[in-house]
C-alpha positions in Angstrom: 0.1 -0.1 -0.3 0.8 3.5 -0.9 -0.5 6.6 0.5 -0.3 10.7 0.1 -1.8 12.9 2.2 -4.8 12.7 -1.0 -5.4 9.4 -2.4 -3.9 5.8 -0.8 -3.6 3.1 -3.3 -3.6 -0.8 -3.0 -2.3 -3.7 -5.1 -3.8 -6.7 -4.8 -4.7 -9.9 -7.0 -3.9 -8.1 -9.8 -6.3 -5.3 -9.1 -4.9 -1.6 -8.6 -6.9 -0.1 -6.4 -7.1 4.2 -6.1 -8.8 5.5 -3.0 -9.1 8.9 -2.7 -9.9 10.1 0.9 -9.4 14.2 1.3 -12.9 14.1 2.7 -12.5 17.1 5.0 -12.4 18.5 1.2 -14.9 16.7 0.0 -12.1 14.7 -2.2 -11.9 17.4 -4.7 -9.5 16.3 -7.2 -5.8 18.1 -6.9 -3.0 17.8 -8.3 -2.1 15.1 -6.0 -4.3 12.9 -6.7 -4.2 13.6 -10.4 0.0 12.7 -9.7 -1.7 9.1 -7.7 -3.8 8.2 -10.5 -1.5 8.8 -13.6 1.0 6.7 -12.1 -1.8 3.2 -11.8 -2.8 4.1 -15.0 1.1 3.9 -15.9 1.4 1.1 -13.9 -1.8 -1.0 -15.2 -0.3 -0.6 -19.3 3.1 -1.4 -18.4 2.9 -3.8 -15.6 1.2 -7.3 -16.6 0.8 -7.8 -12.9 -2.0 -5.2 -13.3 -5.3 -6.4 -15.0 -7.8 -4.0 -12.9 -8.0 -0.6 -11.8 -10.7 0.8 -9.5 -10.9 4.3 -8.7 -12.9 4.7 -5.8 -13.4 7.5 -2.8 -14.3 6.9 0.6 -16.1 9.4 3.1 -19.1 11.6 2.3 -18.0 12.3 -1.8 -16.9 10.7 -4.4 -15.7 14.2 -5.5 -17.4 17.4 -5.4 -14.9 18.5 -8.5 -11.7 20.1 -9.1 -9.4 21.4 -6.4 -10.1 25.7 -7.4 -7.1 26.1 -4.8 -4.9 25.0 -7.8 -6.3 27.4 -10.6 -5.9 30.5 -8.7 -2.4 32.6 -9.5 0.1 33.2 -7.0 -0.5 35.9 -5.0 1.7 39.0 -5.1 0.5 39.6 -9.1 -1.1 42.7 -10.6 -4.7 42.0 -11.7 -4.1 41.1 -15.4 -0.6 38.5 -14.0 -3.5 37.3 -11.8 -5.7 36.9 -14.7 -3.5 35.6 -17.0 -1.2 33.0 -14.4 -4.6 31.2 -13.5 -5.3 31.3 -17.4 -2.1 29.0 -17.7 -2.5 27.2 -15.6 -5.5 26.1 -16.6 -5.1 26.3 -19.7 -1.8 23.7 -18.5 -4.4 21.2 -16.4 -6.9 20.8 -19.2 -3.8 19.2 -21.5 -3.4 17.1 -18.6 -6.7 16.0 -18.0 -7.0 15.2 -21.4 -3.4 13.3 -22.3 -4.4 10.8 -18.9 -8.2 10.8 -19.9 -7.0 10.0 -23.3 -4.4 7.7 -21.5 -7.9 5.9 -19.8 -9.5 4.9 -22.7 -6.7 3.6 -24.3 -4.9 0.8 -22.2 -5.8 -2.5 -22.9 -7.2 -3.4 -19.5 -10.2 -2.5 -17.4 -10.4 0.5 -15.9 -13.5 0.7 -13.1 -15.2 3.7 -11.9 -16.8 3.3 -8.5 -18.5 6.4 -7.2 -19.4 5.5 -3.3 -21.2 9.4 -2.6 -21.6 12.3 -4.7 -19.8 12.7 -8.4 -19.8 15.8 -9.2 -17.7 17.6 -12.4 -14.2 16.2 -13.0 -15.9 12.9 -11.6 -18.2 12.3 -14.3 -15.3 13.6 -17.1 -12.6 11.1 -15.6 -15.7 8.4 -15.2 -16.6 8.5 -18.9 -13.6 8.1 -19.6 -13.2 4.4 -17.4 -15.0 1.0 -19.3 -17.7 0.7 -16.1 -18.9 2.7 -13.8 -20.9 1.7 -10.7 -22.7 3.3 -7.9 -23.7 3.1 -4.7 -27.6 3.5 -4.1 -26.5 7.6 -2.5 -24.8 8.9 -5.5 -26.0 11.2 -7.9 -24.1 12.4 -10.8 -23.9 16.1 -11.7 -21.8 18.6 -14.7 -21.8 22.2 -12.5 -19.9 23.6 -14.9 -22.4 25.3 -16.9 -24.4 27.1 -14.4 -21.8 27.3 -11.8 -18.8 28.8 -13.5 -20.0 29.4 -17.1 -17.5 27.2 -18.5 -17.9 23.4 -20.7 -16.9 20.2 -18.9 -14.0 21.1 -21.1 -11.2 17.6 -20.5 -13.5 15.3 -22.7 -16.7 14.6 -20.6 -19.2 16.3 -23.3 -17.6 14.7 -26.2 -17.5 11.1 -23.6 -20.9 11.8 -21.9 -22.8 11.9 -25.9 -21.4 8.9 -27.3 -22.3 7.3 -24.1 -26.2 8.6 -22.7 -26.9 10.8 -26.1 -27.0 14.1 -26.9 -30.7 13.8 -24.7 -29.4 13.5 -21.1 -26.1 15.4 -22.1 -28.1 18.8 -23.0 -29.9 17.4 -19.3 -26.4 17.0 -17.3 -24.5 20.1 -19.4 -27.0 23.0 -20.4 -29.6 22.0 -17.4 -27.1 21.7 -14.8 -29.3 19.2 -13.4 -28.5 16.6 -10.7 -29.5 12.8 -11.3 -29.5 10.0 -8.6 -28.3 6.4 -8.9 -31.2 5.0 -10.5 -31.4 7.4 -13.1 -28.1 6.8 -14.3 -28.3 3.1 -14.7 -31.1 4.1 -16.9 -29.9 6.8 -18.7 -26.7 4.7 -19.3 -23.9 6.3 -17.7 -23.6 3.9 -15.0 -23.4 -0.3 -15.0 -24.9 -1.4 -11.9 -25.7 0.5 -8.6 -24.8 -1.5 -5.1 -26.4 -0.7 -1.3 -23.9 1.0 0.3 -23.5 -1.8 3.0 -22.0 -4.1 0.0 -20.3 -1.4 -2.2 -17.2 -2.0 -1.9 -16.9 -5.7 -1.4 -19.3 -6.1 -4.3 -16.9 -3.3 -6.8 -13.7 -5.4 -5.4 -15.8 -8.5 -6.3 -16.6 -7.2 -9.9 -13.0 -6.5 -10.1 -12.0 -9.8 -9.3 -14.3 -11.5 -11.7 -12.2 -9.0 -14.3 -8.8 -9.9 -13.8 -9.7 -13.2 -13.7 -11.0 -13.0 -17.5 -8.6 -13.7 -20.8 -6.4 -10.8 -20.8 -5.7 -11.0 -24.6 -9.4 -11.5 -25.2 -10.7 -8.6 -23.1 -8.1 -6.5 -24.6 -9.2 -7.1 -28.2 -12.5 -6.7 -26.9 -12.0 -3.5 -25.7 -10.3 -2.1 -29.2 -12.8 -3.7 -30.7 -16.2 -1.4 -28.8 -14.3 1.6 -29.4 -13.4 0.7 -33.4 -16.9 -0.4 -33.7 -18.7 3.3 -32.3 -15.9 5.9 -34.6 -16.0 3.4 -38.1 -18.9 2.2 -39.8 -20.2 -1.7 -39.5 -18.1 -2.9 -42.3 -14.9 -1.6 -41.2 -16.3 -2.8 -37.9 -16.9 -6.1 -38.6 -13.6 -6.5 -40.3 -12.1 -5.9 -37.4 -14.0 -7.9 -35.7 -13.3 -11.0 -38.2 -9.0 -9.7 -37.8 -9.1 -9.8 -33.6 -11.2 -13.1 -33.5 -8.1 -14.4 -36.4 -5.4 -13.3 -33.4 -7.3 -14.9 -30.8 -7.6 -18.5 -32.0 -3.9 -18.4 -32.5 -2.9 -17.0 -28.5 -2.0 -19.9 -25.7 -5.0 -18.3 -23.8 -7.6 -19.3 -26.3 -5.6 -23.3 -27.2 -5.7 -23.8 -23.0 -8.6 -23.2 -22.7 -9.4 -25.7 -25.2 -8.0 -28.3 -24.0 -9.7 -27.6 -20.8 -12.7 -27.5 -21.6 -11.9 -31.2 -23.6 -10.1 -32.8 -21.2 -12.8 -32.1 -18.2 -15.3 -33.3 -21.3 -13.2 -36.5 -21.6 -13.0 -37.0 -17.7 
């Protein structure tokens, strides 16, 4: 286990679990928390001992959004310097968020968002970069950027959210700034499953261990094929499926499972 003042990381049974631990600030996502998440994503991509990444939190909130203190320019500058400094820092952070969220989509292993409480702003933005989203029955979701700050959830939040829930519900969350509960999140396709709060952590880990036990190559190619199917024409997507399947037929994972099945049947 490794820990900072804002987050904790645990590695067990092929599962990396990053837990936000900043309850006093409603788990507002700080640069420190992004650093922990970035390192976990890179380890997931580079080390085959790691099969799944879970991002969760403890306390009242999954996250209340970005830590606004990180966007404030240093004290002692003039008004023009404050505005310019703040803009530079915002642009820098937004680029960094884009890069991280893109990496989360591209790594050929599953990433799970496990929101035990309210998930606002950037929580949804990196949540829609994940492969699976789980919620407790105490979770709510909101994108308050337009209504409260007069800006967009600009780190890919609108494009990814719209791809998942469609423009109808993207307008409800983004333009209107509405809050939805966990059951509605399931109904619109934002969340895959809702677990009782009292069982949440246990059921999340059980799901993660299930994913970790699946064939590594097949899971990775399935992720690539699904993403490709969402952005290319149907004929090309079918050809991609065939090529991916051909590669898997010659993999050791496939032959080992077929041999095991046949041995069990004969026995």
